[in-house]
KEKOLZA-916471 format. One line per field, with one value per residue (C-alpha): residue number from 0; y, z, x. Coordinates in nm, 4 decimals, padded with zeros to 6 digits, m for minus. Layout:
BEGIN
num	NUM / ... .
v	Y / ... .
w	Z / ... .
u	X / ... .
***
This chain:
BEGIN
num	0 / 1 / 2 / 3 / 4 / 5 / 6 / 7 / 8 / 9 / 10 / 11 / 12 / 13 / 14 / 15 / 16 / 17 / 18 / 19 / 20 / 21 / 22 / 23 / 24 / 25 / 26 / 27 / 28 / 29 / 30 / 31 / 32 / 33 / 34 / 35 / 36 / 37 / 38 / 39 / 40 / 41 / 42 / 43 / 44 / 45 / 46 / 47 / 48 / 49 / 50 / 51 / 52 / 53 / 54 / 55 / 56 / 57 / 58 / 59 / 60 / 61 / 62 / 63 / 64 / 65 / 66 / 67 / 68 / 69 / 70 / 71 / 72 / 73 / 74 / 75 / 76 / 77 / 78 / 79 / 80 / 81 / 82 / 83 / 84 / 85 / 86 / 87 / 88 / 89 / 90 / 91 / 92 / 93 / 94 / 95 / 96 / 97 / 98 / 99 / 100 / 101 / 102 / 103 / 104 / 105 / 106 / 107 / 108 / 109 / 110 / 111 / 112 / 113 / 114 / 115 / 116 / 117 / 118 / 119 / 120 / 121 / 122 / 123 / 124 / 125 / 126 / 127 / 128 / 129 / 130 / 131 / 132 / 133 / 134 / 135 / 136 / 137 / 138 / 139 / 140 / 141 / 142 / 143 / 144 / 145 / 146 / 147 / 148 / 149 / 150 / 151 / 152 / 153 / 154 / 155 / 156 / 157 / 158 / 159 / 160 / 161 / 162 / 163 / 164 / 165 / 166 / 167 / 168 / 169 / 170 / 171 / 172 / 173 / 174 / 175 / 176 / 177 / 178 / 179 / 180 / 181 / 182 / 183 / 184 / 185 / 186 / 187 / 188 / 189 / 190 / 191 / 192 / 193 / 194 / 195 / 196 / 197 / 198 / 199 / 200 / 201 / 202 / 203 / 204 / 205 / 206 / 207 / 208 / 209 / 210 / 211 / 212 / 213 / 214 / 215 / 216 / 217 / 218 / 219 / 220 / 221 / 222 / 223 / 224 / 225 / 226 / 227 / 228 / 229 / 230 / 231 / 232 / 233 / 234 / 235 / 236 / 237 / 238 / 239 / 240 / 241 / 242 / 243 / 244 / 245 / 246 / 247 / 248 / 249 / 250 / 251 / 252 / 253 / 254 / 255 / 256 / 257 / 258 / 259 / 260 / 261 / 262 / 263 / 264 / 265 / 266 / 267 / 268 / 269 / 270 / 271 / 272 / 273 / 274 / 275 / 276 / 277 / 278 / 279 / 280 / 281 / 282 / 283 / 284 / 285 / 286 / 287 / 288 / 289 / 290 / 291 / 292 / 293 / 294 / 295 / 296 / 297 / 298 / 299 / 300 / 301 / 302 / 303 / 304 / 305 / 306 / 307 / 308 / 309 / 310 / 311 / 312 / 313 / 314 / 315 / 316 / 317 / 318 / 319 / 320 / 321 / 322 / 323 / 324 / 325 / 326 / 327 / 328 / 329 / 330 / 331 / 332 / 333 / 334 / 335 / 336 / 337 / 338 / 339 / 340 / 341 / 342 / 343 / 344 / 345 / 346 / 347 / 348 / 349 / 350 / 351 / 352 / 353 / 354 / 355 / 356 / 357 / 358 / 359 / 360 / 361 / 362 / 363 / 364 / 365 / 366 / 367 / 368 / 369 / 370 / 371 / 372 / 373 / 374 / 375 / 376 / 377 / 378 / 379 / 380 / 381 / 382 / 383 / 384 / 385 / 386 / 387 / 388 .
v	m01.1531 / m01.3029 / m01.6975 / m01.8322 / m02.0829 / m02.3863 / m02.2967 / m01.9662 / m01.7206 / m01.5053 / m01.5493 / m01.2730 / m01.3117 / m01.0187 / m00.9622 / m00.7181 / m00.4314 / m00.4151 / m00.5959 / m00.2071 / m00.0311 / 00.3329 / 00.5934 / 00.8841 / 00.8601 / 00.9924 / 00.6702 / 00.4807 / 00.5884 / 00.5164 / 00.1541 / 00.1231 / 00.2579 / 00.1141 / m00.2134 / m00.3157 / m00.2428 / m00.4618 / m00.7435 / m00.7062 / m00.6804 / m01.0333 / m01.2018 / m01.1022 / m00.9956 / m00.7181 / m00.6535 / m00.7243 / m00.7525 / m00.6054 / m00.6081 / m00.2297 / m00.1645 / 00.2192 / 00.3804 / 00.6178 / 00.8937 / 00.7430 / 00.6442 / 01.0098 / 01.1825 / 00.9758 / 00.9844 / 01.3897 / 01.4401 / 01.3384 / 01.4681 / 01.2335 / 00.9421 / 00.9835 / 01.0350 / 00.7255 / 00.5167 / 00.6933 / 00.5718 / 00.1938 / 00.1454 / 00.3396 / 00.0741 / m00.2154 / m00.2696 / m00.3405 / m00.3336 / m00.5716 / m00.6339 / m00.3846 / m00.5287 / m00.3035 / m00.5086 / m00.2520 / 00.1103 / 00.2732 / 00.2409 / m00.0955 / m00.0110 / 00.0915 / m00.0471 / m00.2134 / m00.2893 / m00.6045 / m00.5558 / m00.1957 / m00.3556 / m00.4272 / m00.1067 / 00.0362 / m00.2334 / m00.2602 / m00.1349 / 00.2043 / 00.4249 / 00.5083 / 00.1477 / 00.1767 / 00.5037 / 00.3756 / 00.1081 / 00.3082 / 00.5490 / 00.2222 / 00.0920 / 00.4319 / 00.4103 / 00.0946 / 00.1444 / 00.3811 / 00.1918 / m00.1481 / m00.1954 / m00.1042 / m00.4485 / m00.5794 / m00.5294 / m00.6715 / m00.5967 / m00.6983 / m00.5697 / m00.7833 / m00.6470 / m00.7620 / m01.0364 / m00.8082 / m00.7283 / m00.8498 / m01.1021 / m00.8772 / m00.6119 / m00.7402 / m00.7330 / m00.7488 / m00.4166 / m00.4002 / m00.6703 / m00.5167 / m00.1895 / m00.3991 / m00.6052 / m00.2591 / m00.1368 / m00.3607 / m00.3626 / m00.0074 / m00.0988 / m00.3628 / m00.1061 / 00.1877 / m00.1125 / m00.1608 / 00.2100 / 00.2141 / m00.0456 / 00.1368 / 00.4590 / 00.3114 / m00.0185 / m00.1758 / m00.4670 / m00.5061 / m00.7134 / m00.7101 / m01.0260 / m01.0843 / m01.2361 / m01.4729 / m01.4418 / m01.6229 / m01.4295 / m01.2265 / m01.2700 / m01.4744 / m01.6685 / m01.9678 / m02.0155 / m02.1607 / m01.8669 / m01.6675 / m01.8712 / m01.7130 / m01.3285 / m01.3448 / m01.5516 / m01.3164 / m01.0177 / m01.2353 / m01.0295 / m01.1466 / m00.8056 / m00.9383 / m01.2625 / m01.3810 / m01.3887 / m01.6996 / m01.6423 / m01.9732 / m01.8948 / m01.8244 / m02.1693 / m02.3215 / m02.1782 / m02.2715 / m02.6448 / m02.5838 / m02.8541 / m02.6778 / m02.9321 / m02.9169 / m02.5590 / m02.4902 / m02.7457 / m02.5360 / m02.1897 / m02.3543 / m02.5162 / m02.1794 / m02.0083 / m01.7644 / m01.6196 / m01.6436 / m01.3056 / m01.3646 / m01.5950 / m01.4851 / m01.7153 / m01.7654 / m01.9911 / m02.0473 / m02.1398 / m02.5176 / m02.7004 / m03.0783 / m03.1203 / m02.8265 / m03.0041 / m03.0547 / m02.7581 / m02.7305 / m02.6617 / m02.4201 / m02.2332 / m02.2301 / m02.1131 / m01.8279 / m01.6882 / m01.5964 / m01.4236 / m01.0386 / m00.7410 / m00.5843 / m00.8403 / m01.0272 / m01.4051 / m01.6216 / m01.9864 / m02.2349 / m02.6446 / m02.9047 / m03.1495 / m03.4131 / m03.1446 / m02.9285 / m02.6047 / m02.4409 / m02.0956 / m01.8179 / m01.4327 / m01.4254 / m01.6609 / m01.5343 / m01.6443 / m01.9929 / m02.0063 / m01.8684 / m02.0067 / m02.3352 / m02.2096 / m02.3989 / m02.7963 / m02.9204 / m03.2621 / m03.1933 / m02.9499 / m02.5973 / m02.3220 / m01.9855 / m01.6722 / m01.5706 / m01.5247 / m01.7131 / m01.6614 / m01.9416 / m02.0678 / m02.0528 / m02.2930 / m02.2416 / m02.4409 / m02.7621 / m02.8739 / m02.6021 / m02.6212 / m02.4114 / m02.4961 / m02.4533 / m02.8071 / m02.6387 / m02.3582 / m02.5982 / m02.8031 / m02.4941 / m02.3721 / m02.6902 / m02.6375 / m02.3013 / m02.3027 / m02.6493 / m02.7782 / m02.6765 / m02.3424 / m02.1552 / m02.0829 / m01.7149 / m01.5210 / m01.2939 / m01.4690 / m01.2664 / m01.3568 / m01.1797 / m01.2259 / m00.9283 / m01.0223 / m01.0362 / m00.7367 / m00.9257 / m01.2573 / m01.3419 / m01.1342 / m01.4129 / m01.4599 / m01.0750 / m00.9348 / m00.7041 / m00.4648 / m00.3621 / m00.6268 / m00.9139 / m00.8310 / m00.8056 / m01.1725 / m01.2965 / m01.1764 / m01.2569 / m01.6383 / m01.6668 / m01.5598 / m01.7712 / m02.0515 / m01.9926 / m01.9441 / m02.2982 / m02.4279 / m02.2652 / m02.3867 / m02.7318 / m02.7366 / m02.6451 / m02.2935 / m02.1029 / m01.8034 / m01.4817 / m01.2113 .
w	00.3820 / 00.0215 / m00.0974 / m00.4282 / m00.4466 / m00.7040 / m00.9189 / m00.9801 / m00.7773 / m00.5124 / m00.1678 / 00.0961 / 00.4688 / 00.7109 / 01.0639 / 01.1906 / 01.3489 / 01.5627 / 01.8471 / 01.8877 / 01.8841 / 01.7390 / 01.6631 / 01.4810 / 01.1958 / 01.4224 / 01.6383 / 01.3404 / 01.2291 / 01.6173 / 01.5223 / 01.2287 / 01.4379 / 01.7625 / 01.6601 / 01.2840 / 01.1912 / 01.4955 / 01.3947 / 01.0594 / 01.1589 / 01.4111 / 01.1268 / 00.8875 / 00.6534 / 00.3967 / 00.3516 / 00.5670 / 00.5214 / 00.7736 / 00.7861 / 00.9095 / 01.1407 / 01.0551 / 01.2923 / 01.1873 / 01.2526 / 01.1365 / 00.7873 / 00.7334 / 00.7736 / 00.5409 / 00.2704 / 00.3256 / 00.2968 / m00.0020 / 00.1609 / 00.4621 / 00.2338 / 00.0443 / 00.3844 / 00.5217 / 00.1927 / 00.1818 / 00.5590 / 00.5159 / 00.2010 / 00.4265 / 00.6737 / 00.4698 / 00.5319 / 00.2826 / 00.2863 / 00.0817 / 00.3304 / 00.6097 / 00.8702 / 00.8533 / 01.1139 / 01.4124 / 01.3636 / 01.6728 / 02.0461 / 01.9820 / 02.2569 / 02.5144 / 02.8486 / 02.7401 / 02.4159 / 02.4210 / 02.2530 / 02.1150 / 01.8524 / 01.6218 / 01.5517 / 01.3344 / 01.1463 / 00.7954 / 00.8343 / 00.9515 / 00.6586 / 00.8807 / 00.8376 / 00.4030 / 00.3903 / 00.6514 / 00.4248 / 00.0913 / 00.2936 / 00.3071 / 00.0055 / m00.1267 / 00.1110 / 00.0248 / m00.3451 / m00.2496 / m00.0332 / m00.2389 / m00.3538 / m00.7083 / m00.8381 / m00.6543 / m00.8302 / m00.5792 / m00.2353 / 00.0598 / 00.3402 / 00.6014 / 00.7951 / 01.0433 / 00.9288 / 00.8925 / 01.2534 / 01.6044 / 01.6044 / 01.8439 / 01.7173 / 01.3581 / 01.1715 / 00.7953 / 00.7037 / 00.8620 / 00.6776 / 00.3705 / 00.4582 / 00.5020 / 00.1451 / m00.0348 / 00.1344 / 00.0284 / m00.3390 / m00.3134 / m00.1668 / m00.4643 / m00.7273 / m00.5772 / m00.5736 / m00.9402 / m00.9946 / m00.7998 / m01.0249 / m01.3599 / m01.2022 / m01.0659 / m01.1835 / m00.8422 / m00.7921 / m00.4137 / m00.2423 / 00.1008 / 00.3036 / 00.5689 / 00.8422 / 01.0426 / 01.4584 / 01.6946 / 01.8301 / 01.5285 / 01.2307 / 01.0376 / 01.3338 / 01.0881 / 00.7217 / 00.6655 / 00.8083 / 00.5172 / 00.2204 / 00.2057 / 00.2144 / m00.0103 / m00.2792 / m00.2497 / m00.3098 / m00.5714 / m00.6505 / m00.6634 / m00.4620 / m00.2086 / m00.0252 / 00.2939 / 00.5403 / 00.7189 / 01.0698 / 01.1882 / 01.5672 / 01.4917 / 01.2763 / 01.5464 / 01.8104 / 01.6642 / 01.5838 / 01.2284 / 01.0287 / 00.8119 / 00.5411 / 00.4889 / 00.5434 / 00.2536 / 00.0121 / 00.0720 / 00.0128 / m00.2945 / m00.4034 / m00.3351 / m00.5350 / m00.2364 / m00.2868 / 00.0048 / 00.0093 / 00.3018 / 00.5877 / 00.9195 / 01.1008 / 01.4939 / 01.7474 / 01.9976 / 02.3636 / 02.3881 / 02.7291 / 02.6530 / 03.0225 / 03.1199 / 03.4136 / 03.5943 / 03.8623 / 03.7840 / 03.4226 / 03.5192 / 03.7205 / 03.4447 / 03.1992 / 03.4453 / 03.4176 / 03.0642 / 03.1761 / 03.1573 / 03.0616 / 02.7531 / 02.4704 / 02.4149 / 02.4813 / 02.2789 / 02.4649 / 02.2619 / 02.3032 / 02.0502 / 02.1568 / 02.0467 / 02.0205 / 01.8647 / 01.9066 / 02.2613 / 02.3779 / 02.5952 / 02.4610 / 02.7289 / 02.9328 / 03.2330 / 03.1888 / 03.1031 / 03.4018 / 03.6563 / 03.5144 / 03.3896 / 03.0350 / 02.9293 / 02.9178 / 03.0087 / 02.9209 / 02.5935 / 02.5087 / 02.5313 / 02.3129 / 02.3714 / 02.1373 / 02.2851 / 02.0109 / 02.2178 / 02.0556 / 01.7823 / 01.8966 / 02.2650 / 02.3506 / 02.7102 / 02.9705 / 03.0656 / 03.1100 / 02.8376 / 02.4973 / 02.1604 / 01.8410 / 01.6400 / 01.4572 / 01.3260 / 01.1651 / 01.0381 / 00.8542 / 00.7208 / 00.6023 / 00.3993 / 00.2483 / 00.1523 / m00.0099 / 00.0116 / m00.2933 / m00.6896 / m00.6673 / m00.3606 / m00.2414 / m00.1274 / m00.1571 / 00.1683 / 00.4946 / 00.8166 / 01.1432 / 01.4198 / 01.8105 / 01.8880 / 02.2555 / 02.3814 / 02.6378 / 02.7257 / 02.8455 / 03.1867 / 03.3588 / 03.3888 / 03.0127 / 02.9166 / 02.7472 / 02.9966 / 02.7016 / 02.3558 / 02.2762 / 02.4281 / 02.2027 / 01.9031 / 01.9717 / 02.0190 / 01.7153 / 01.5188 / 01.6249 / 01.5428 / 01.2023 / 01.2304 / 01.2910 / 01.0136 / 00.7693 / 00.8201 / 00.7774 / 00.4265 / 00.3417 / 00.4683 / 00.2199 / m00.0923 / m00.0778 / m00.1150 / 00.0417 / m00.1679 / m00.0839 .
u	01.1282 / 01.0521 / 01.0427 / 01.0471 / 00.7786 / 00.8689 / 00.6075 / 00.8717 / 00.6189 / 00.7423 / 00.5586 / 00.6151 / 00.6609 / 00.5980 / 00.4943 / 00.2128 / 00.3336 / 00.0178 / 00.2645 / 00.3782 / 00.0846 / 00.0984 / m00.2001 / 00.0094 / 00.2348 / 00.5221 / 00.4685 / 00.4333 / 00.7895 / 00.9375 / 00.8477 / 01.0513 / 01.3152 / 01.2829 / 01.1288 / 01.1136 / 01.4896 / 01.6295 / 01.4334 / 01.5539 / 01.9445 / 01.8477 / 01.7615 / 02.0604 / 01.8239 / 01.8875 / 01.5154 / 01.2247 / 00.8464 / 00.6144 / 00.2910 / 00.1119 / m00.1313 / m00.2343 / m00.4527 / m00.7312 / m00.4986 / m00.2107 / m00.3728 / m00.5377 / m00.2437 / m00.0932 / m00.3577 / m00.4072 / m00.0793 / 00.1662 / 00.4798 / 00.4239 / 00.3597 / 00.6702 / 00.8258 / 00.7087 / 00.8068 / 01.1921 / 01.1849 / 01.0939 / 01.3472 / 01.6227 / 01.5587 / 01.5546 / 01.1689 / 00.9050 / 00.5212 / 00.2727 / 00.0157 / m00.1527 / m00.3906 / m00.6900 / m00.8868 / m00.8563 / m00.9232 / m00.7996 / m00.7248 / m00.5475 / m00.2793 / m00.5193 / m00.5370 / m00.8858 / m00.9163 / m01.1814 / m01.5273 / m01.4264 / m01.1681 / m01.5007 / m01.6076 / m01.7076 / m01.8316 / m01.8869 / m02.2578 / m02.0757 / m01.9537 / m01.6389 / m01.5143 / m01.5223 / m01.3727 / m01.0787 / m01.0227 / m01.0079 / m00.7551 / m00.5524 / m00.5793 / m00.4478 / m00.1818 / m00.0679 / m00.0745 / 00.2334 / 00.4019 / 00.4423 / 00.7917 / 00.8592 / 00.8639 / 00.5542 / 00.2140 / m00.0187 / m00.1154 / m00.3355 / m00.5269 / m00.7035 / m01.0116 / m01.2900 / m01.5476 / m01.8077 / m01.9126 / m01.9544 / m02.2144 / m02.4913 / m02.6837 / m02.6523 / m02.9611 / m03.0772 / m03.0567 / m02.6723 / m02.6153 / m02.7688 / m02.5226 / m02.2105 / m02.2722 / m02.3064 / m01.9746 / m01.7812 / m01.9350 / m01.8507 / m01.4771 / m01.4365 / m01.5262 / m01.2707 / m01.0033 / m01.0719 / m01.0603 / m00.7504 / m00.5865 / m00.6702 / m00.5175 / m00.1857 / m00.1646 / m00.1515 / m00.3781 / m00.5042 / m00.7373 / m00.9115 / m01.0030 / m01.2365 / m01.0803 / m01.3087 / m01.2785 / m01.4900 / m01.7821 / m01.8192 / m02.0849 / m01.8366 / m01.6682 / m01.5857 / m01.4550 / m01.8286 / m01.9717 / m01.7499 / m01.9182 / m02.2597 / m02.1552 / m01.8588 / m02.0217 / m02.3076 / m02.0289 / m01.8587 / m01.6049 / m01.2121 / m01.1107 / m01.2859 / m01.1766 / m01.0743 / m00.7819 / m00.6880 / m00.6165 / m00.5001 / m00.5170 / m00.8693 / m00.9512 / m00.8002 / m00.9965 / m01.3146 / m01.1677 / m01.2154 / m01.0302 / m00.7577 / m00.8414 / m01.2101 / m01.1828 / m00.9587 / m01.1248 / m01.4308 / m01.3279 / m01.1500 / m01.5072 / m01.6658 / m01.4199 / m01.3266 / m01.0037 / m00.7581 / m00.6054 / m00.3229 / m00.2977 / m00.1938 / m00.0014 / m00.0549 / m00.1141 / m00.3870 / m00.3859 / m00.5227 / m00.5996 / m00.6353 / m00.8116 / m00.9745 / m01.1674 / m00.8312 / m00.8002 / m00.4282 / m00.5025 / m00.7586 / m00.4880 / m00.2801 / m00.5347 / m00.6466 / m00.2638 / m00.3525 / m00.6777 / m00.5700 / m00.7920 / m00.6707 / m00.7860 / m01.1071 / m00.9944 / m01.2841 / m01.2887 / m01.4404 / m01.4791 / m01.6120 / m01.8196 / m02.0407 / m02.3199 / m02.1047 / m01.9242 / m01.9913 / m01.8096 / m01.7678 / m01.6967 / m01.4155 / m01.1622 / m01.2806 / m01.6288 / m01.5280 / m01.3274 / m01.5757 / m01.9087 / m02.0704 / m02.1019 / m01.8573 / m01.8444 / m01.4907 / m01.5309 / m01.3271 / m01.0024 / m01.0390 / m00.8829 / m00.8800 / m00.8265 / m00.5077 / m00.2355 / 00.1146 / 00.4356 / 00.4305 / 00.8517 / 00.7573 / 00.4415 / 00.3260 / 00.4375 / 00.2496 / m00.0653 / m00.1102 / 00.0164 / m00.0475 / m00.2062 / 00.0964 / 00.0375 / m00.2787 / m00.0599 / 00.1783 / m00.1032 / m00.2660 / 00.0858 / 00.1334 / m00.2044 / m00.1348 / 00.1702 / 00.3084 / 00.1174 / 00.1536 / 00.0725 / 00.0362 / m00.3134 / m00.1873 / 00.0856 / 00.0901 / 00.2015 / 00.1705 / 00.3152 / 00.0323 / 00.1357 / 00.0071 / m00.0144 / 00.3661 / 00.2344 / m00.0765 / 00.1266 / 00.1692 / 00.4124 / 00.6619 / 00.6361 / 00.6424 / 00.9530 / 01.1256 / 01.2673 / 01.2827 / 01.5328 / 01.3634 / 01.0533 / 01.3005 / 01.4414 / 01.0915 / 00.9360 / 01.2672 / 01.2626 / 00.8883 / 01.0051 / 01.2684 / 01.0421 / 00.8507 / 01.1418 / 01.2330 / 00.8713 / 00.8707 / 01.2138 / 01.0661 / 00.8185 / 01.0371 / 01.0538 / 01.3701 / 01.4481 / 01.5400 / 01.7585 .
***
């Protein structure tokens, strides 16, 4: 979906296909048919943006076979879909029964991460619509925080500088300008936007910036205004924003609140949980640790890294951090010029929701994704952006 900002520029809205994880190119093509095109039809649009997630094997197949890459572009066009952004965070196995810490490997100190991201950039340069010259890729925020020392930090910085050089060369070759955004996430080396300032200013390259995920921002209790002001002050570009909402528990000491939270404690994904007290930010690596130990104070609200559907907040006594999303979105695109032109709805946890809330079939999932996109569409038009055909 495209929107005209009052300054005349185009803002792109997509939804991320990591909600339909596929490891192979055939699986990606099936996604387009079974999920993405039905979402587009529900929205009554001739064109729908998708943020493709390409696992290692799918990306390799595309970058080594020009005919496969042409075939994917043809299939996108045929189904009324377009790609201006890729999710380069998960490397493989995102549909496994248990993902947890695996999603952070390989990290930016490992050569495989650089190779994979360069492959994604080459694919994206070919997939961009003919009238679009700028693309974005989100990636993990350097590494998970443990076992990350100065030597690995030096390797990661060198890899990102090499990536920037490759993106420059790709621009010269294709005319397509691509940027990569590190995505702060609780528990990682870069948990918050503040954590990103030092490593990104050391890299100091316009092709390497930040991807602002509003669920992660909220989980770490960051103030959107302060976060975006600090990024602007440091000259850190916002490559894209992933629009998502975290799980919020206002009174975690109450038994009924803990029981409601326990329904979201599932085995596939990591649900880092945080609280902000007068002594600072406190956290656990997963929701079950918060619920079953005394590691997390319960005198202030808790937020859990669980991407809940944007249009459907959990039932009381829980809620979502949608207000953080709306505040952030207002700052990102509600001003005289957009701070980013790439927006991506990223609720990948539909099948990890409590059983009663999960979609029972493809049609229900398509309905839910379309409802999320419609909500963001309305927020954008309320900010003065005009939806384009």
